[in-house]
N, C-alpha and C positions, 0 to 999 in steps of 0.2 A: 400205827394208828394212834398212839398216845402223843405223838408229836404233833398231829392236827389238833389234838384237844389243847395241848398247851399254847400253840399259836392262836386258837380261839380265844383262849382266856387272855393272852397277851394283847390281842386286837381289842377284846371288850374293854379291858383295862385303859389303853390307849385312847380309845373312843371316849370314854367316861371323863378322862382328864381333859381331853380335847375340847370337848363340849362344854365344860366349865370354864375354859379359858375363852371360848367364843362369847359366851355371857358377859364376860369381864369386858372383853373387847368391844362388844355391842354397847354396853353401858358407857364406855368412856367416849366411844365414837358419837353416841347420842348427847352427851354434855356438851353444851356450847362453850363452857369454859376452857375446853381443850381444843387446840388446832389438831388437824389430821397428821401433820408431820410430828406434833408432840407425841401422839400415841404410838406411831410407827416407831420412831426413834426410841421411845421407851420400852416397846416390845423387844427391839433388837438388842438394847443395852441389858435387858432383863434375862433375856436367853443367853447372851454372852456371859453375863455373871454366873449363870447357873452351870454352864458347860465349863467355864474356868474354875469353879469351886469344886466340880466333879473330876476334873483332871487333876487339881491339886490335891484332893483326898486320895486319888488313886495313886499317885506318886509317893504321898506320904506313908500310905500303907504298905508300899514295897520296900520303903527305908526304915521306918520305925517298927520295933517288934510289938507284937499284940500284947505282950506282958507289961509294956509301959503305957499303952493307950488303954487297955482294960476292957475293950469290946472285940470280938472276933471279925477283923476286916478281912483277913486272908482266906477264912474259910466260912462258908455261908451254909447254915443248916438248911436241909431239904424242908419242904413245907408238906407234912403228911397229908393235907387236904387235897394237893396235886396228885398224890401217890396213893390211892385208896387201898391198894393191896398191902401196903405197908403200915397202915393204921394199927396202933398199938405195940409197933415193933421200934427198936432203936434203929432209925434211918441213917444215922451218921451224918457226914458233912460232904459236900461238893467241893472239892480242892481246886481253888483258882488262884494259886500262888503265881507270883510275878516272876 
């Protein structure tokens, strides 16, 4: 049952960020200074850049030790708000090693 709750939270977070992106796109399409192809190409280039940076960061986190980086990229702490039964306890880490 908790899986459905987590999926619901993920859908809500995605929708909120997607609505923000729609407002930005609407304002760019409404501006007469930009042609349609400029907005579309810019959107694709921006998404490609984000995906590329994400893949690069994931590959770097598999190669470089977290002791050199200084932030835990390999282990992600659990968020206590998503797991109310664990509030106040040491919930540990989710291991997502490469």
